[in-house]
C-alpha positions as CSV (number, residue, x, y, z in Angstrom):
1,X,10.2,4.8,-15.9
2,X,12.9,4.2,-13.4
3,X,13.6,5.2,-9.8
4,X,13.7,9.0,-10.6
5,X,10.0,9.0,-11.5
6,X,8.1,11.5,-9.3
7,X,4.9,10.8,-7.4
8,X,1.8,12.8,-8.6
9,X,1.8,14.6,-5.3
10,X,4.6,14.3,-2.8
11,X,4.0,12.2,0.3
12,X,4.3,14.3,3.5
13,X,6.2,12.7,6.4
14,X,6.3,13.7,10.0
15,X,9.0,16.3,10.5
16,X,8.4,18.4,7.4
17,X,10.1,15.9,5.1
18,X,8.5,14.8,1.8
19,X,9.0,11.8,-0.5
20,X,9.0,13.2,-4.0
21,X,10.4,10.4,-6.1
22,X,10.4,6.6,-6.0
23,X,14.1,6.7,-5.0
24,X,13.2,8.8,-2.0
25,X,10.5,6.3,-0.9
26,X,13.0,3.4,-1.4
27,X,15.6,5.1,0.7
28,X,13.0,5.8,3.4
29,X,12.0,2.1,3.5
30,X,15.7,1.1,3.6
31,X,16.4,3.4,6.5
32,X,13.6,1.9,8.6
33,X,14.5,-0.6,11.4
34,X,14.6,-4.2,10.3
35,X,11.6,-5.2,12.4
36,X,9.5,-2.5,10.8
37,X,10.7,-3.5,7.3
38,X,9.5,-7.0,7.8
39,X,5.9,-6.0,8.6
40,X,3.5,-6.9,5.9
41,X,2.4,-3.4,5.0
42,X,6.0,-2.3,4.4
43,X,6.7,-5.4,2.4
44,X,3.8,-4.6,0.2
45,X,4.9,-1.0,-0.2
46,X,8.4,-2.1,-1.1
47,X,7.0,-4.6,-3.7
48,X,4.8,-1.9,-5.2
49,X,7.9,0.4,-5.5
50,X,9.9,-2.3,-7.2
51,X,7.1,-3.1,-9.6
52,X,6.6,0.5,-10.6
53,X,10.3,1.5,-10.8
54,X,11.5,-1.6,-12.6
55,X,8.4,-2.7,-14.4
56,X,7.2,0.7,-15.6
57,X,3.8,0.9,-13.8
58,X,1.8,3.9,-12.6
59,X,3.4,5.7,-9.7
60,X,0.0,6.0,-8.1
61,X,0.3,2.3,-7.1
62,X,3.5,2.9,-5.3
63,X,2.0,6.0,-3.6
64,X,-1.0,4.0,-2.4
65,X,1.3,1.3,-1.0
66,X,3.4,3.9,0.9
67,X,0.3,5.7,2.3
68,X,-1.2,2.4,3.5
69,X,2.1,1.5,5.2
70,X,2.5,4.9,6.8
71,X,-1.1,4.9,8.1
72,X,-1.1,1.3,9.3
73,X,-2.1,1.0,12.9
74,X,-3.7,4.5,13.1
75,X,-7.4,4.6,14.0
76,X,-9.8,5.4,11.3
77,X,-11.1,9.0,11.3
78,X,-14.3,9.4,13.3
79,X,-17.3,10.4,11.2
80,X,-19.1,13.4,12.5
81,X,-22.8,13.3,12.7
82,X,-24.9,15.0,10.0
83,X,-26.0,18.6,10.7
84,X,-29.4,18.1,9.2
85,X,-31.5,15.0,9.3
86,X,-31.8,13.1,6.1
87,X,-35.1,13.5,4.3
88,X,-37.4,10.5,4.3
89,X,-39.6,9.6,1.4
90,X,-42.7,7.5,1.4
91,X,-43.6,5.3,-1.6
92,X,-47.2,5.6,-2.8
93,X,-48.4,2.6,-4.8
């Protein structure tokens, strides 16, 4: 597959930049500060990139690793309450 393999959908970065290929993602990780590169989520993302680029795996694995690393430390989205109350059923035996 190689480093020129594209992601299924580009990964949007802050500042209107996108990661389109595995090479773009690798260059992005290489440009990060050293302390950030040594964090576990970025180590896992880099390992997934290497496995896909050199081992010929599915680019979705590398995309998942990058998305998890980019979203690490962000709070989970708050679930909004339901508009309607869920229906309740009673079992008759």
